[in-house]
PAMARNU-536599 format. One record per residue (C-alpha): residue in three letters; residue number from 1; x, y, z. Coordinates in steps of 0.2 Angstrom, whole numbers, padded with zeros to 4 digits. Last residue first. Layout:
REM PAMARNU-536599
PT  res    n      X      Y      Z
PT  ALA  NUM      X      Y      Z
...
END
This chain:
REM PAMARNU-536599
PT  res    n      X      Y      Z
PT  LYS   68  -0051  -0002  -0029
PT  LYS   67  -0047   0004  -0011
PT  LEU   66  -0043   0021  -0005
PT  THR   65  -0039   0023   0014
PT  LEU   64  -0040   0041   0020
PT  ILE   63  -0031   0045   0037
PT  TYR   62  -0038   0061   0043
PT  ASP   61  -0027   0071   0055
PT  GLU   60  -0030   0083   0070
PT  SER   59  -0032   0069   0083
PT  GLU   58  -0033   0053   0073
PT  GLU   57  -0049   0053   0062
PT  LYS   56  -0053   0038   0051
PT  TYR   55  -0057   0037   0033
PT  SER   54  -0065   0026   0020
PT  VAL   53  -0064   0028   0001
PT  LYS   52  -0070   0016  -0012
PT  TYR   51  -0060   0020  -0028
PT  GLY   50  -0066   0022  -0046
PT  GLN   49  -0057   0037  -0051
PT  HIS   48  -0072   0048  -0047
PT  THR   47  -0072   0041  -0029
PT  ALA   46  -0054   0046  -0028
PT  PHE   45  -0057   0064  -0033
PT  ARG   44  -0072   0066  -0021
PT  THR   43  -0062   0059  -0007
PT  VAL   42  -0047   0070  -0010
PT  ASN   41  -0058   0085  -0011
PT  GLU   40  -0068   0080   0005
PT  LYS   39  -0052   0076   0015
PT  ALA   38  -0043   0092   0009
PT  THR   37  -0058   0102   0015
PT  PRO   36  -0058   0094   0032
PT  ASN   35  -0040   0097   0036
PT  ASP   34  -0025   0087   0041
PT  VAL   33  -0022   0075   0027
PT  LEU   32  -0014   0058   0026
PT  ILE   31  -0018   0047   0010
PT  GLN   30  -0017   0028   0011
PT  TYR   29  -0018   0019  -0005
PT  MET   28  -0024   0002  -0011
PT  SER   27  -0026  -0006  -0028
PT  GLU   26  -0010   0000  -0036
PT  GLY   25  -0010   0009  -0053
PT  ALA   24   0005   0019  -0051
PT  GLU   23  -0004   0034  -0058
PT  LEU   22  -0014   0034  -0042
PT  ALA   21   0001   0042  -0033
PT  LYS   20   0001   0057  -0045
PT  LYS   19  -0017   0060  -0043
PT  THR   18  -0016   0059  -0024
PT  LEU   17  -0002   0072  -0025
PT  ILE   16  -0013   0083  -0036
PT  VAL   15  -0027   0081  -0024
PT  PRO   14  -0017   0085  -0009
PT  GLU   13  -0010   0101  -0018
PT  PRO   12  -0027   0108  -0023
PT  CYS   11  -0029   0112  -0009
PT  SER   10  -0018   0117   0005
PT  LEU    9  -0004   0107   0011
PT  GLY    8   0001   0104   0030
PT  ARG    7  -0003   0086   0029
PT  ALA    6  -0002   0078   0011
PT  ASP    5   0007   0062   0016
PT  VAL    4   0004   0049   0003
PT  THR    3   0006   0031   0007
PT  ARG    2   0007   0017  -0005
PT  MET    1   0000   0000   0000
END
């Protein structure tokens, strides 16, 4: 599973990093973000790319899991 750490970045950077990671064609990814807007935007993008997205909150961070 590939992990993308996009904490501390404002949109659209987390989406751009996620897009670059998805180009590897793996079936599972973990994306780390630290604000609700990035969580929503990455979730929307990944869903449109055919991934099922789940997330959990850990203190100030969101850990998104993308599965194909």
